[in-house]
N, C-alpha and C positions, 0 to 999 in steps of 0.2 A: 754836293747835293745835300749832305746831312746838315751843313751849315745853313743852307736855305730853309730846310725843314725846321730846324731849331728856331730860326727867325720867324717863320710863319706861326709856329706855336706861341712864341712870346708875344707876337702882335695881337693874337686873339685874346690872350689873358690880360694884356695891358690895356686893351680897348674895352668897350662895353659889349663886344660880340659874345654870342652865346653858342655858336655852332662851328665845329671844326670837322671837316670831312677829310677822309683819307681814301684816295683812289688806289686801285690795285697796282702794286709795283714790286711785289715780292714779299715773302714772309719776313725776311730780315729787316727790310725797310719798315714794315708794319710794326714790328716789335721795337725798333729804334724810336719810331714816332710815339709809340705808347709810353716808352720810358721818358721821353722828353715831356710829354703831356702830363704824366703823373708828377714828375719833378716840378714842373711849372705850377701845377695846381697846388702842391704842397707849399711852394715858395710864396705864391700870391694869396694863399688862404681861400681859394675858390673851390667850391664843391664841384665834383666831376661825375658826370653820368656817361658811361661807356657803352654804346650799343654796337653789337657786332654779330656776324654769323655765329651760329651755335658751335661750329667746328673749332672756333678759336677761344671759346669761353674759359676752358681750364687754364690755358697758358696766360690769358689776359688776367685772370684772377691771381695766378701765382706771381706774376710780375708786379701787379698793383699792390698785392699784400706785402711783398718784399720791400718795395719802395716806401709804402705807407708805414710799415712797422718801424722803420728808422726814425720816423717823425711822430710815432705814437698815435697814428690815425687809423681809422677803421675802414674796411672794405666789405661791402655787402653785395651778395649775388641775389638780385631780385627776380622772382619768377615773372615771365613775360606777360602771360594773359590769364591763366587760371590758378586759383588757390583752393586748398581744401577747406570745406566747412564741416566741422565735426557734428554740428547740430542736425543737419539734414543728410549727412554722410554722402556728400558728393562735392565735386569741384564747382566753384563759381567764378565768374569773371571779376577782375579787379574793379571794373566799373560798378558791379553790384555792391561791392564792399564800400566804395566811396559814396555812391548815390543812395543806397538803401540802409545797409547795416550801420554805418557810422552816423548817418543823418537821423535815423530813428532812435538809436541808442537804447533799444529795448532788449537786445540779445544778451542772455546771461553770460555768454562767452566773451563779451566785450568789457566785462566789469573786473575780472580778476587779472592780476599782473604779478609776475615773479621777476623781480629785478635781477636776481642772480643769473637766471637763464638768459635774460635779455643781454646782460653784460658778456656772458660767455659766447653767445652767438655774435655779438657786435665785435668782440675782440678776435674772433676767428678760432677760439678754443673749441667751439662746438659748431657743426654745420647745421644750417637751418633745415636742410632736406632730411637729416637724420633725427631731427628733434620734434617732428610734427606729432608723433604719438605721445611724447612726453608733454607737449603743450596741451593736447586734448585731455590727458589724464589730470593735469593741473587746472583744468577749466579755463584755459586761455585760448583765445581765437588766433589760429595761425595767420589768418589774413590780416588781422589788426597788427599782429607782431611784425609782419613783413613791412607794413607801412611805417610803423614806429622805427624799425631798423633803418629804413630808407631815409627817414627824417633825421636820424642821428648819425648815420654813416656819412663819412666824408667822400668816399668813392663808391659809386654804385655801378655794378656790371649787370647788363641784361642783353637780350637779343631783340631783333627788330619787331616781332609781334607785340612788344611792349607798347608801340604807338599805333597799333591797328585796331584798338577797341575803343568804344565810347567811354569817355571819361579820362583819357590819358592826360589831357591838359590840366584837369583838376588834380590829378595825381602829381603831376610835375609841380603845381602850386603847393601841394601838400608837403612835398619833400624839399622844396627850395627854401633857402633862407633869405631870398630876395632876388628879384629878376636880373640884377646885374652881378650876382655873386655865384652863378652856376654856369658851367660850360658843358655842352653835350658833344662828345666825340663820337662820330659815326665812322666805323671802320668798314671799308669796302661797301660804299653806299649803293653800288649796283645791285647788291642783294636786297636793299630796301626797295629799289625800283621794281625788281622782279616780284617782290611781295605785293607791292601796290597793284601791279598788273594782274596778279592772280586774285587779288581781293576785289577789284572793282570792274574789270572788263567783262563784257558780255557780247554775245553774237546776235546781230540782227539778220534774220533770214529774208530772202527776197520776197517770199510770200507774205511776210508781215508788213511790207511797205504798200502804201496806196499807190494808185496808178500815176498820180501827179509827181511822184518822186522817181519813177522809172524812166 
C-alpha cells in the first residue's frame, strides 16, 4: 500500500498536476503520505501548500519543519481567514488585505519592514502568532507580513477556511511562483466537503414555493 501511495505522490509532482487529495485511512497512513509529499516537494523543487483539519495542524507543521530543515527550506503556518489589523484594532479577512490594503498602498503599516524579524519567522526561530505585538510596535502590518512569508516560504500549512473567502484565488497567485510549480495537498477532504455544506446550503420551506411547484 505504501508503495502505491509513494507512486501516486511522485506522479503528481512529475506531472503538471496541482492537487493531491488524501482520503481518510488512519493517522499513520496520513503521516506517511505527508512525509512522502514533503520529501517529493523538496526533491522536485515545487512549492507545497498543505490544507488539513485544524486538529492535525501541529503535527503537520512539526513533520514538515523537520523534513524541510534538512534541506534548508522554510515552513510557514498561514492563518486561514482572519488577520489582525493594528490600525483599526480588529481582525480583517485576507481578501480585504489583498483587494483593498495592498491595492491602495496608502496604509502606513504597509510601508515599514524589518528584515531580521521576517527572517526569524521564516526560519522558524520565531512564531508568527507570538510576534504580532512586536510587529505592531515596529509599525509593520501583520497581514502584509503573512502574505510576504507565504510568498517566500517553501511549504505553507493552513486549514480549509483558507479557501472559503473571497479572494483566495488571488492569494494563491500572490504566493505561487508559477502555475506549474506549486502543489496543494488536501488532507481528509471530507472536512472540506463538510465546510462547503455549512457555508453554502440553505433550506427552502414549503410555504416559500409557489403553487406551480407543489
